[in-house]
N, C-alpha and C positions, 0 to 999 in steps of 0.2 A: 456570556459567550464564549467562542475560541475560533478562533479562524486559523487557518489550513494553506499555508501556501509550498505547494508542490516547483522542484526542478529535478534538475538531474538530465532531461530527458534530453531523446536525441537523436540521431540514424545510426545507425551499428550493423555491422557486417552479418550472417550470421554462423554461431558461435561463437560473439563475441558478447562484453559484458559491458553494466550500466551498471551505477551505482544513483535509486533518487532520495530523494530526499523532501521532508515534509518539515517544515517548519511553522511552529506551534504558538499563538497568542493571546493575549484574555484566560479563561478558568484556567486553573491551574491544573497543565500537563499531566503532571506525575500522577493524577488522578482519574486519568482520562486511559482506559485503554481502546488501543486504536487497530485502524485496519488499511487495507489499500483492498482495492477495486479495478478492475480496469475494463474497460468499453472501445471495442470493435462495430467500424463504420458495421453500421444494417442491423448491432447487434445489442442485446442488453448489457446493463449492467452485471460483471460477470466478479466472483468475490479471488482475490489470493492471498489473502495470509493477512491476520490480526493476532496482537503482541497485549496483553493483559498490563494492565500499567503500572505492575509490579515488573513486568521481565521476564516474572517466574512462569510464564507461559504461554507458547507461542501454538500456532494456527495455518494450516496451509489447503490451497488444493491440489491436491490429483495432479496436474498441471505442474503447479510453482516445486513440489517437493523434491528434494535433490537438488533440484538448478535455482531456488529463491531465498535468501533467510532474511528476517524483518529482525528487525534490531532497534533499543530504541536507548536517548541522549538526555536523562530528564533531568541532567543539570543547566541543562543547555535549550531546552523543550525541545526537539527533534527526533524527528520518527526517519527511517529509509528499509531500505527494500533494494539490497543486493543482489542483481539477480544477473548468472555467466548459464554459457552457454544456450541462448538467446535463439528464439527458430521463429522464423515469418508468422509463423499463426502469438504470434506473443507482441504484434505490429496491435496498436491498442493507445487511448487515452490512460494512464495510468492516475486514479484518485487514491488520494489518502481523508479519514471517515475518522471521526472519536466519538468515543459514546462513554457512557454507565454502564451498560450491562454486558457481563459473562456468561456466554450460557456456550457450549461446545458448538450447538446447531444455529444457535443465531448468530454468535456473530462473524457468520457467511452468510448473514444480510443484509443487506440494508436497512432493517429497521433495525437494531440492533444502535447505532449512528446518528445522532442526530445532530453535528456538524462537518459539515463534508470542503473540501478546498474546492476549488478551481479543473485541476489538474494538469498536464505536461502530456505531453505525446513524445510515443517510443514506435519509432518504428525500423522493421528486422526485416534487411533486404535479403534474399536469397541469394 
């Protein structure tokens, strides 16, 4: 089992920045591939970014590229999502997820992940 807890969400104006943190406990975090997803009201869960267990590979959605950076700290069992130049359409609940499968296509889908956090709200005002 892996327990995941997100933090760092909040309300920010368009153009602002936020840093999300996901703190893990349980199974060895350093062997888990990690992802960030988000879900806006009335929409499905959407892939944002992923990082391999070693930190050597990352992947981003088109909307996240150039604005968001995913990183991890395998010593302290933490995952981060640094978000810059936020837009109103970035408003969503953001979830971190952990899994064992690393495939450039599948990491963008929820099926690659076995464990999920409870989410943290990000609201971007115009």
